N, C-alpha and C positions, 0 to 999 in steps of 0.2 A: 504494500500500500504506500502511495506517495502522498505527502502532505504539503499544501502550499505554505510557504514561509517567506515573509518579508517581500522585497521587490523581486526576488528570484521566483521562477516558476514552480519548482519543486525540489525537495531534498530527499534522498533515499532514506528509508527507515534504518534504525539500528539493527544490526544482525545479532546482537547479544540480548539475552532475556533481561527485561527491565523489571524493577520492583513495582508492586501495585501502587498506583498513584491515583488519588481521587481529587476532585475539584477542591474539596476542603483542605487538601494537603498541598495545593499549588498556589503559587503567587501569580496573580493575574496582572498583566501590564498592557496598557494600550499605548500605542505610539502615534503621535499626531502626524498630520500630513506634511509638516515642514521637514521631518526626518526622512520620510519616504514619499516623495511627490507622486510616484506612480501607483502606490497602494496606500490610500489615506489612513487606514487603520489596520493594525496588526495585533493579533491576540497571541501573547506568549505565555505558555504554561511551563513553569519551572518547578521541579520537585522540591518539596520542603527540605531544608538543609539536613535534618536528621535522617530523612530517607536517602538523600544523596550520600551521606557518610556511610550508611550501611551498604549501599550499592557499590562503593569504591573499596570495600574490604575492611573497613574499620570495625565491623561487627561480625559475629559469626555468620557464615554462609554455608549453604549446602555445597558439596563437591561439584565442580564444574561439569563432570561427566553425567550427573543425574539431573536431567531437565524434565520437570513434571509436565506432561501434556495438559493437565487440568489448569496449571498456572498459566501456560501459554494461551489457552482458550479464554481464561478470565482476563488476561491482559489484552487480548484482541477485542473482547467484548467491551472492555472499558475504553479502549482507544476508539472503538466505533461509537460509544456513547458520547465521548468528548467531542468527536468530529460532528456528531448529530447536533449537539448543543451549540457548537460554533456555527454550523450552517443555519440553525434556527435563529440565532442572534443576528447573523448577517442579513437573512431574508426579512426578519421582522423590523429591524432598525433601518434597513435600507428603504423598505416600503413606507415607513412612517416619516423618515427624515429627509429623503432625497427625492426631488421631483423627477418626473420622467423626461423632462426636457433639460438637457445639460447646457448651461450657458458658458461654463468655463471648466477646465480639466480638474481643478482642485476644489475641495469643499469650501464653501463660503463660511463665514463665522457662525451664522445661524445653523447651518447643517452640521458643523463640527460640534457645537454645543448640544444640539439635539441627539447626535450619535453618542456623545459622552453620557448624557443623561439616560438614554435608552439602554445602553450597555450596563450602566450602574444599577438601574432599576431591575434589569433582568437578573443580575447576580444577587441583588438584595432579596428579591422575591424568591429566587431559587434557594437561598440560604434559609429564609423563613420557612419555606415549605419543607426543606430537609429537617430543620429543627422540630417542626410540628409532627412530621412523620416519625421521628425518633421518639418523641414523648408519647405519641399514640402507640407505637410499638412497645415501649417500655411498660405502659399501662396495661396493654393486652397480655404481656408476659407475666405481669404481677397478679393477674387474675381479673383485671377489669375488662370491660367490654371495649372493643375497638371503635373509635369515633366519638367518645364522650369526653 
């Protein structure tokens, strides 16, 4: 699978198994159009430093010869989920903030502010939904009914 990154078209994926990374464990960074004039906004997902430390061998790891197919499947599913979220953000915020008639190649100030707010709201709502789902799941495990 190839992923779009920055102004370049695509970058090949890593050929080594990666640790499980969730959106809550990633640092999200948007880059404005001044840094990348051909791609106004870039989403960068970086693993949390503690996860990166264990990935680079500072914490115990399984032997390199034993690659668990289930872990690979989980990593692929998670990458697919992250790609899906990114695609939904791009589609949603583009349709809300950018008109269909382009007057200039770069985003104007209003479009840039709208994109920033749209992405921020998307992640804020995503975090709130995740927290709510965790509390509902914890209540259901403790013997309560789901959804109350």
